C-alpha positions in Angstrom: 100.5 102.9 69.5 100.7 105.1 66.1 100.2 103.8 62.9 101.4 105.3 60.0 101.0 104.8 56.2 103.5 105.9 53.5 102.4 105.9 50.2 104.5 106.6 46.7 104.0 105.8 43.3 104.6 101.9 43.9 105.6 101.8 47.3 109.1 100.6 46.9 111.3 103.8 47.4 109.1 104.5 50.6 110.2 101.1 52.6 113.7 103.1 53.4 111.7 105.7 54.7 109.3 103.0 57.0 112.5 101.5 58.2 114.1 105.1 59.3 110.8 106.0 60.9 110.6 103.1 62.9 114.3 103.5 64.1 113.4 107.0 65.1 110.4 105.7 66.8 112.6 103.0 68.4 115.4 105.6 69.6 112.4 107.8 71.2 110.7 104.9 72.6 107.5 105.7 70.9 105.3 102.7 69.6 104.5 103.1 65.9 103.6 100.7 63.1 104.6 102.1 59.8 104.5 100.8 56.3 104.8 101.8 52.5 102.1 100.5 49.7 101.6 101.8 46.5 99.5 105.0 45.5 97.2 102.4 44.1 96.7 100.3 47.1 95.7 103.1 49.6 92.3 101.8 49.3 93.1 98.8 51.1 95.3 100.1 54.1 94.1 103.7 54.6 91.4 102.7 57.2 94.1 100.6 59.4 96.1 103.8 59.5 95.9 107.1 61.8 97.5 109.1 59.0 98.9 109.3 55.6 102.2 110.7 54.2 102.6 110.8 50.8 106.1 110.9 48.9 106.7 114.1 46.9 106.5 112.3 43.9 103.0 111.3 44.6 101.7 114.6 45.1 99.2 114.4 42.3 97.4 111.9 44.3 97.0 114.0 47.4 93.6 115.3 46.6 92.2 112.1 45.2 93.8 110.6 48.8 92.1 112.7 50.7 88.6 112.3 49.0 88.9 108.8 49.5 89.4 109.0 53.6 86.5 111.2 53.7 88.1 113.3 56.6 88.3 110.5 59.0 92.4 110.4 59.1 94.9 113.0 57.9 97.2 113.1 54.8 99.9 115.5 53.8 102.9 115.3 51.6 106.4 114.7 53.0 109.0 117.6 52.1 110.8 116.8 49.3 114.5 117.1 51.2 113.1 115.3 54.0 112.0 112.1 51.5 115.2 112.5 49.6 117.6 112.3 52.9 115.1 109.6 54.3 114.9 111.9 57.6 113.1 109.4 59.7 112.7 112.0 62.8 111.2 114.6 60.6 108.7 112.4 58.7 107.8 110.7 62.5 107.3 114.1 63.9 105.3 115.3 61.0 103.1 112.2 61.5 102.5 112.7 64.9 101.9 116.2 64.5 99.0 115.1 62.4 97.7 112.7 64.1 97.4 114.8 67.2 95.9 117.4 65.7 
C-alpha cells in the first residue's frame, strides 16, 4: 500500500484531490492511503507517509517540509494545472514516481 500525504494551507482544498487520487487508484487497482492536512500539521503526519505532495499555494513551505522530513521521504509540489483541475490520475502518478525513486 502506498501512503500519500497531500498538504495545503488548511487541508480543506486538498480533500477534493484526495478523493480524486483514491478514485484513480481504485480504477487502476492500486492500493493507496491518501489524506490531507494543513501545512501546520505536516509534522504530525509525515512519518506515516511514503511521500508528501504540496498544493501550489503552499510552495513557500516546501523547503521547510523537506528539512522537517530529513530526506526520509520525498516531497514535491503539485503542478498548478493538475491541482486546479483536481487531476487525480496525474497526482497519483507523481506520487508513485516519487515513491519508486
